[in-house]
C-alpha angles and dihedrals in degrees: 000000000000103000120133097256094049091048100041115016091097089059095060109116095008111128108240092013092131089074090063097054116123106241149265092045135158111241133190123196100223098204092050091047092053093046090051092050091050094046094055093042091053093045096054093041090055088059095045091245129133126238124220101168120206111254093193082088097060105011087203133137089199095054093042088054091054090050092050091048088054091056107274116155090224134295138275124239126194097212139028089245092058090048092051092051095049094042089053086057092054099261112152135195095042120175116195103214101193121067114263104218112145112101096238092044090052089054089052090048091053091049092048091049088064093051110033118076112231097003117171133175138192124242128191105174133053094222092054090047089055092050091050090049091052091050091049090052091053090049093045096235143100137231137208113227138189125203114247111224120202109237091202104283095099093227103116136337139065112297102215144032089248092056091048091053092046091051092047089054091049091051090049088060094053112086098204096052126076117200112223107165144282142308122215117175117176097200098165092056097052096084101042096130100209112074095215094052092046092049093050091050093049093046090055093048093045091053088055091048089054090058089055092048090049091052091050091048092049089053092051097261104105105169118246089194126043106180132179141079128117143216092283096054104025095110092046093047092049089052092050091051101210101115120079090197137017128225099199112153116162094061089086091066111012117212133200093270092060095036087060090058127084094231100183106024102255101075094255124120118227093200136058129233101256101162128069146148116240110214137165137225108253100175133024107169097130127064095225100039142048128185121225130196098245117091138141092321092057105041135040115247101203097084104050120265137317125264126221107244103171131018099023135048112284086223091062112119113241118214127175111236100184141301096317105024146055134179130234108205124196137127109283096356092128089056094048099046129052134196109284096030114135125240127185116210131204104225122236097226119007103203100061093034090058089051089064093065137068096208146021115232102215113209140187103200106301095347125093105222103173146353114224125189120239086237099195099035110152094002093136097137 
């Protein structure tokens, strides 16, 4: 057996046990995680806004529980499978942020609505709303829904104020659905690196959102909930004051994509890097290059490349060298590091990197303090 618990459970609580972890391994710095959770909770509370952080980032019952304990209204899930996994772990207040449209998935949604406290889902089409209502009737339950509004990327959501009003009217005629408000997630703006450019883009999109809200209000459907935002725009969205709750997710970990962004306008970062991949040097036969044991199977590839955070120069160039390996390239690095030496990497994009692992190895410095399952790993359907 080579699963995480078999390999590493005996290391929990042992001072220095982190050094004995079999690599590559997904690690979470517990103190940094908790400080990040507290920082976002305090920030939104100071603005009188709710927080429903997106659990597609961490997919973890344990982390969601810490967010709820810090005052979160609930969490967001991208898919019905994620919601099922977290609800089974006792997580409440779940909002499913992608439309549930496939027939079997709608049946699962109706079943979950009868089991999960505070469940909500988005809808973006009258026909799908009608199918959800019929499934709820068969299951003998009801569901709160919010209208997903397309922020301009043509992925999901109604594309106009008129379509939003028409959908609200359709929902009002369905006895098993309860209209609660709207969702507006500007995903393509989250990673604009320059603060001024990102703020200008969000101000323009928010002005358009307000026209949709005004149209809904004029038709008798003023939204109780306006949900959206993300780690990249949370400060801007709080300043603009339109959202009633934020869906930021990656702030709990921070990855290279967000670390490359000026989040608050002064170059500082309000959150710590809590997530990493511990790897090891496996070959050091060249002065300017070492090979580590973390490749495509250990790190997502959609957000650039990893960065060495501990154990190697941060300036070292990272290059994937296949499924199992990557290179760290820097003058003299092969002379300074030897096979077996540990390296901690900052991941390029946290969400898909987490999905590559079964467990988090929770550390306090050099001590392994817990092993948490990635509860919703692979729950993409």
